[in-house]
N, C-alpha and C positions, 0 to 999 in steps of 0.2 A: 084184725084186731088182736091184741095180746091176750094170752090166756090168763084167767083169774088165779092167783096164788092159793094154795090150799093151806089155810092158817088154822091153828088150834087155839081155841078160846082158853083163856086164863080165867078160872072161876074163883080163885082165892087170891086175896091181896097178897098172899104170900106164896104165889105160884113159884114153880120151879124155874130156875134160870134156864134150864135146857129147853123148855117149851118156848121161851122167848127167843132163844138163839135159833131154834128150828124155824120159828115164823120169820125171823129176819132172813134166813137162808132162802126160804120160799119166795119172800118178796123180791130178793135180789135176783133169783133165777127168773122170776116173772118179768122183771125189767130188762133182763138180758134177752127176753124173747119178744121185745117190742121193737117197732121201727122208730128211728130217731129223726126228728123233724130238723135238727140242725146238722144232720149227717155224721153224728158221733158214732164210732164203732162199738160194738158190731152193728152194721146197718144193712146187712145182705139177707135176702129171702133164702130160706132153705126148703120152701115148698111153694106150691102155686098160690097165687093171690086171687081170691074170689071177690069181685066187686059187687056181686049180687045184682047184675044189670045196671049198675051205676056208671057214671062217666068219669073219665080222668080229665080234669080241666087243666088248661094252661100247660100243656105238654111242651117241652122244648125240643129235645132230640131224643128219639128212641134208638137206643144202641142194642142191636140184635146180635147175639152170638152165633145162634144157629139158624133159626127160622122163626117166623111169626105167622099165626093164622088169623086172618080177617074174614069174617062172614064165610067161614068154611074153606077159605082159600089160603093155602099156605104159601108164604113169601119168604124167599131166601136172600140174604145179602149177596151171595154169589150170582143169583139170577139178576139182581139190579146191576151189578158190575158188568155182567155179560151184555145186558141191554145197552148200557152206556157205552161199552166198547163197540157194540154193533152200530150205535148212532154215530159215534165218531168215525167209524170205518165209512159208514155211508156218506157222511159229509166229505170225508177226504176223497172218496171216489167221485162224488158230484163235482168237487173242485177240480179234480183231474180231468173230468169230462169237459168242463168249462175251458180249462186251460188248452186241452186238445182241440176243442171247437174254435177257440180264438186262434190258436196256431194255424189251424187249417184255413180259417178265414183270411188270416194275414197272407198265408201262402197263396190262396185263391185270388186275393186282391192284387198281390204282386203279379201273379200269373196273368191276370186279365188286363193289367196296365200295358197299354200299347207302348212299345219302345221303338221310336223311329230309327231305322238302320240304312235309310237311303235306298238306293237301287239294290235289287237282289245281286248276289254274286256267287259264283260257284265255289266249291271246296271251302265253305264258310260254316263254322259252327253257329247254329241258331238255337235259341232257347224260347221257352214259352212267352209269348207277347211280343216278340220281335216283329216290327212292322216294316215291310219292304214294298217297293214299287218295282214291278216287272215291266220292262220296256217291250214294245212290240218287236224290237230287233232281237231281244232275247227269246221271245216266244210269241209267234205270230197269232196263235189262238188265244192264249191266256194273257198276253201282254197288254199293256195300257191300263192295267188295274193294280190295286194295292191289296196286300195280303198280310195276315198276321199269323205267326207260328202257333200251332196247337200241339205239336209233338216235337220235342227237342230232337235235333238231328244235325248232321254235317251235310251240306248240300252236295249234290253231284255236279257233273259237267253242265246239265241243262236243268231247267226248272220243272218241266212237265213230269218227269218221273216222281218228283216229291209233292206233286199237287195235293195229295190226301193229307199231307202233314200241314197244310195251310188252310185258312179260312179267309173269305173275302172281306176286306175292309171297305173298298169302294170299287165299283165296277166301271169299266170303260163304257161310254154311251155308244149308241149305234151310230155308224158312220152315214154321211149323206146329208144334203140340205134339208132342214126342217125335221130332222130326226131327233133333235134334242142334244146332240153332241156339241160340246164346246171344248175345242182344243186350245192349249195355251199358245200354240204357234199362230192361232188366228187373231189374238189380241182383241177379242170381242167383235171381230168383223162378221161373225155368223149369226148375230142377234137378228131376230125376225123384225122387231120394231124398236128403233133406237130411242124415240120420243117416250114410248111407254117405259122402256128400261130406265131412262133418265128419271122419270117421274117416280118409279118404284124405288129408286135409290135416293130420292129427295134431292135431285139435281136438275130439276125442270128449268130449262132456259126461260128467263124472264120472270120466274117465280122464286126459285131458290138460288139461282146464279144469274149474273148479268151476261147478256149476249156480248159477243166480240164487238169491239169498236176500235178502229184504227187510232182514234184519239187517245185511247187508254195506253197504247203502246208509246205514244209521244209523251204523255204525262209521266209514264214510269220512268222516262229518262231524265226528267227535270230534276234540278237540285232543290235545296231548300228555298230558292228564290220563289217557288211556286206559292209557298206560304205567304210571302209578302204581296205577291200578285193578287191573291185571293182576298186579302184583308185591306188593300189600299183603298183609300177613300175615293169615291167617284163623284167628282164635282161637275154639275151639269149647267151649262150656260145656254140660255134660250135667247136668240137675237131675232127681232122681227122689225119690219119697216119696209120702205121702198128701195129705191135705187142704191142709196149708200150702204144699205145692208147687203143687197144682192150682189153688188160689184165686187169682183176680185180680178186683179190685173197681173200681168206677167211680172215677176220679180224673183230674183235669186236670193234666197236666205236659208237659214238653218233653224227650223222650228224645234221646240223641246220635244224629246222623244215621248213624253208623257202627255202629248196633246193630240186630240183626235177630232175629225170633222164628219158630221152626218152627211150621207151622200144624196141629199136634196140640193139642187143647184137652180136658184131662181133665175139665172141667166138663160137656161135652156129648158128647164122643166115647167110644165103647166101647173097651175094651182091644185089640180087633182092628183098629182103625182105624189106618192108616199115613198120615202126612202126605206132602205132594208138594213143598212149596216153603217158602222163607223169605220173610216179609213184614217191612217196617219195624216196629220196635218201636211198638206202639200208644200214642197220646198221651192216651187216655182210659180206660186201665185200668192198675192197679198190682198187682204181685205180688211175692213174695220174689225169685224168680229174675230178674224184670224189673228190679228195682232193682239187684241184684248186677251183672247183665251191663251195665247202663247205666253203673255206676261204672267197670267195667273198660274200657268204650269211651271214656269221658271221659278217663280217665287215659292212654289209649293212642290218640291221634287218628290214628296212622299204621297202626292195625290195623282190620280188620273183625271185629266181635264177633258170634257166632251162639249163640243160646240154644236148646237142645233141651229143652223142659220137659215131662216125662212124669210126671204125678201124677194119682192118682184117690182120691177121699175114702174113709176107712174101710177101707184095705187093710192087713192085718197083714203081717209080713215073710215069712210063708209064701208069699205071692203072688210073691215073687221067687225061691223056692227050687224046685229040681227036684222034679217030681211034686207040687207044692203045689196047692191048691184053685184052681178058676177064679174070676175071670179070671186069666190068667197075665200078671202085670205084668212079669216078666223078658222074656218074648218080645215084649211091647209095646215095652219099652225097646230091645231089640235090633233089632227090625225098623224102628223109627223112626230110631234112630241111624245104622244102616247106609244107610238111604235118604237121610238127610240128608247124610251124608259123601259119598255118590255125587253128590248134587247140587252139593255144594261142590267136588268133585274133590280131597278130601284123604283121608288114610287113617286118622286117628286123632282122638280128642278130646284137649283140653288139660287139663281138669279136670272134677271131678264135685262137685255139691252134693247132700247126702243130708240129708233132713228127714223122718224116719219114726219111729214108736214109740208114738204115741198109742193105737194098737190093741193094743199089746204091753206096756203098763207093769206088768202083773201077771205077765209071763212070767219064768221062771227060766232059759230057754235063749236069751235074746235075744242074748247076747254070742257064743255059738257059732253061732247062726243067721247073725248079721251076717258073721262071719268066713267062713262058707260062701258067702254071697251075694258078699262082696268078692272071694273066690278065684274065683268063677264069672265075675265081670266081667273079672278080670285074665287069664282064660284066652282072652278075645276078642282078636283081632288089633288092634282099634282102641282097646284099653285097655291101656296100657303098665304094666308092673310099678310104675313110679314115678309113675303118674298121681296128682296130688294129690286128696285126698278132704276136703272141708269138712263136718263133721258137726255139725249144729245141735242144741242142746238143746231140749227141750220148754219151753213158755212158763212160766207161774207155777210156779217151782220150790219154792214154799212148800207146795204139795200133797204129802203123803207119797208117794203112788204115783208122782207125776210126778218128785219128787226122787230116788226110787229109780231110775227109768229114766235120769235125767240122770247119775246116778252110774255107771250101766253104760256110757253113751256116753262119759264121760270116761275110763273104764278102757280102752275100745276105742281111743281116741285115744293114750293113754299106751303101748299095746301096740305101736304102729307110728308113732312120732312123726316119722319121716322123711317120711311120705306123708299122715298124717292130721292135721287141724287142728280144734280145738274152736271152734265159733261159739256163745258163750254168750248166747243170745237172751233168756232169761228174767230174767237178772240185770241187763240194761242197757236195758230198754225203759221209756218214759215212760207215765204213766197213760192218755194219750189213745190209746195204741196198742191197747187192748183193744176188742173189739166191745162187750161189756157186762161188768158187774161179775161176772156169773156164768159167763161164758164164759172159761175159763182156758187154752183150747187154740188159739183162732184170733185173728187180728189184724185191725184196720181197714186201709184202704188206706195211711193214714200209718204204721201199725205195720209193714206189709210193706215200705214204702220205708225205714224206719228199720233194719229187720232186714237188708235187703240191704246197707246201708252199714255196719252192724256186721260183716257177713261180709266185705266188702271190706277194711275196715280191719284185721281180724284176720289175713286171709291176706296182706295187703300187709306187715304187721308181721312176720309169720313168714317172709317171703321166698318164699312160695309163688307169688305173682303175678309175672309178668314185669315188671310196672310197678316191682317192687322188686328186679329182677335187673339185673346189669350188661349195658349195651349197649356194643358195641365199634365204634370208628371206626378202621379200619385205613389206613395209608399205603401205597398200592400201588406207588409208584415213588419214586426218589431225586430231590430237588430240590437244584440248585446255585445259589448266589448269589455274585457277585463285585462288588467296587467299590461297596458300599453299606453305611451304618451305620444305616439307617432300619429300625426294627422293622416287619415286615409279617407278616400272617396266613400260616401254612403253607397251601398250596393244598388239603391234604387233612385236616389235623388240626383239624377244627372240627365243631361240632354246634349245633342251634338250642335256645334256652332260652325258657320261656314265663313271663310275668308271674304271680306268686303261687305258682309251683312251686319247690320246694327241690331241691338237687342235690349229690350227692357225686361228685367226679371223681378219677380217677387216670390217670397216663399215663407212658409210657416212651418217650423220644426217643433215637434213636441217630444219631450223625453224625460229621463229620470237619472239622478245620480246620488250616490251615497256621499257623506260628508267629506270623507278622506280623499277619494279620487277626484272629486269635482268634475268639471266638463270643460273641454277645449274644442273650438271650432273655427272654421274658416270657409272661404269661397275660393274656387280656383277655376281658371278658364284661359282661353287665348288672350293675348294682350290686345289692346285697343288704343286707338288715338286718345280717347278719353274714357276713363272708368270712374263712375260715381257710384258710391255705396253708402247706404244708411241701414241701421238696425236698431230694433228695440228688443230687449231681453227681459223676460219675467222669470224670477226664481222664487219659489215658495211664496207666491202671492206678492212679491216685491218687484216693482218695475225698475230697470236700469236702462237709461237712454245712452247709446254709444254715439259719439260724435261721427258725423259722415266723414268718409275718407276723401271726398272730393275727387280729384283726377289722379290721386296717388296710388290707386290700384284696388285689388280686392282685399276684403278682410282676411287675415290669417293669424292663427294663434290667439284668438280671442278666448278669454276665460270666463266661466260662470262659476263663481266660488259659492257653493251652496251653503256652507256653514253647517248644515245638517242634512240628513237623508230627505230628499224631496223631488218634486217635479220642477221642470223648466220649460220655457217656451221662447223661441226665437223668431222674430219676424223681421225680415230683411227686404231691402230693394237694391237693385243694381242697374246700371245702364252702361252698356258697352257701345261706343260710338267710333268707328265700327270695329269689328274684329279684324286683326291683321293677318290671321292664319286660321286654317281649319283646326278644330280641336273640341274639347268636351268641357262643358261647364258642370261643376259638381259642388255639392255641399260636403265638406270634410269635417271629421270630428274624431276625438279620442278622449282618454282621461287626461286631466291636468297633472295628476300625481298617480304614478303607476301603483295599482292596488288590485287585490283579488276581488274586491267588492264590485258589483255590476254597474256599469254605465250604459244606458240604452237610449236609442231613438225609436219612437213608437210608430207602428203602422198608423196611417191617416195623416202623417206629415206630407207636405206636397210643395211643388214648385210650379208657378205659372210663368210663362214667358211669351213675348212677342217678337217676332223677327220682321225687320223692316229695312228700307233703304237699299 
C-alpha cells in the first residue's frame, strides 16, 4: 500500500503559497510511490511486498529473476531448466533403447528365419539361418537330416567338423520296418496300414473317392456323344399275346441301330423265365413286334426304342386272368416288364401291342375277359390309365369263327377309342404273307414285317405314336438386334428336317420393336414338293392377316410396321410335303429399317412341329 503524504494544514484563507506548493509536492511524491493498476510507469517494486497472509488471485505467469521460496523451499529457474533438460535426455535415451531393441529384434527375426539352401556343400559361406540337407553319402552318421546355421562360417571339406555350428531342423528317422522311418524312395510303400492312412487323409475308398471301375476308363474315352446317349428318350413297347407275338422267323434285314429287344423268347423260354438284358434287334429274324418297333425307331432317330416281347403259342386269354390255368402269362408279363424297366432305369411303358384270340374265337365271354385283363394291367404302376393299346385282328377274316372274333376286337376298340386302336391285319396283307394256303392264322417273315408296318401306320395316323405328336422348340431367353436389316436365323427357333419326310409346323413369336426400325421376318427350310404357309400378325393390339402362300414357298421379308414403339405377335403355320433334302427349318428376323433402337424376340416364343410320311 502507498505511503500517506505528509501535508501541512492551511489555517488562514490567506495562507502562503509556499505551503500549498509543498503539499502538492508531497502528494506527487506519494503517487510516485504507489503501484499502477494500468501498468503506468513507474510500476516496479523497490522493496519486498508483504501480503499479510493474503492470496494473489488470478496469477498468469510468474517471472522469476533469481529464485523463489515456496513453503520454505527455494526454487530457482535454473533448477527448472536442468530438470527439463534431464527429462528430455531421459526420453531421448529411452527412445534410443527402443530403437536398439527394435533393431536387435529385427536382426534376431532375420537370423531365426530359415533360408533353404538345398544340400550342404563344402567350401561354402553360410550365414545364420541357412537351412541345408546333409545326405547320408556326405555324412553316414549325421546325414539324412536337415540343419540350420547358428554360427556364420565357411564350410570345410566335410560336414562333421562343423557340426557345432549347426542345429537340427529335422532328424532322420530310425531305419528298419516298423521303426517309423518314411523314405522318399519308398513312395509310401512302408505304411503299416494303407486303409487307415487313406481314411486319415480323407481318401477312404467308397466314402471319399470312388473305387476303380474298368467302365470308368471306357467312359473317359467317350466323346460328347455320351451326353446325347444319356439324355435320349427311352421308348418302351410291351407286346403280348400268343403265337403271332411269339413267332420270329429267319429273315435277312437291317434293323435300326436304335432298336433293342428284351432277351425273353417265348418260342424257347417257359413262362417262369425272366430276361436279364436288352440286345440289339437281330438282323436275321423277323416278327410282328420286331417290325413295329423298328418302324418306330426309324421314325424317331433321337429315341432309343425297346421291345419287351412276351408271347407263347396257344395261350387262351384265361392265362392272363387272375386264378387262370398255368402257365400264368400275366405273371410272366409282369415279371419281365418290371425287370426290363429296372434295367432301363424308367418307371413305365409307353405303349402295348395285343395280338391274341386265336384260342378264344368260339368264346362268348372274350369281351368281358379282355376288359378284366386290361383293367388288371392298368392297376400296375408301370401301365398308365392312358397307355395306348394296339389291338390286332386275327388274320383271314373270311373264316366265320375268325370274323366273329374280329368283330369282338373291333367292338372292344370302339368301347375305349381314346386309348385303343384297331390294327386290321387280315384285311390288308398280300398273298405272300401267309405260310401256306391252309394256315389262316400265322404269317411268313415277310407277312410279319408287313403287319408291323400296318400297325405303325395305323397308330401314326391315329396320333397314338409320338412320331405323330407335336414336338416343341422353346426359346429360353430374349434376343435383341440393332442396326441390321439382314434376315438371320433366330438362335433358338430352329429344328432339323430330313430328306423324304413331311412336316407340319406351327409357331408363335412374341417380340418388340420401336417405330423407326420396325420388324421384318420370314421362314426358311429345305425345299419341298408342296409348301403351304399361313400367318397372323398382331402389332400394338391390331391384328393383320397375311394371305397364305399356297405352294409358292416359305414366307420371307414380311414386315411388321409398328408405327410406334410397341409389342408384336406372329402366329404361323406351315406344311412341307415332303422335304427334298436334309436341312434346318428356322424363324428368321431383323429390323426393317436399320436403326440403333432395339428390336427383340422374347423368350417364351416357340415352334411346334410334327414329322410324318
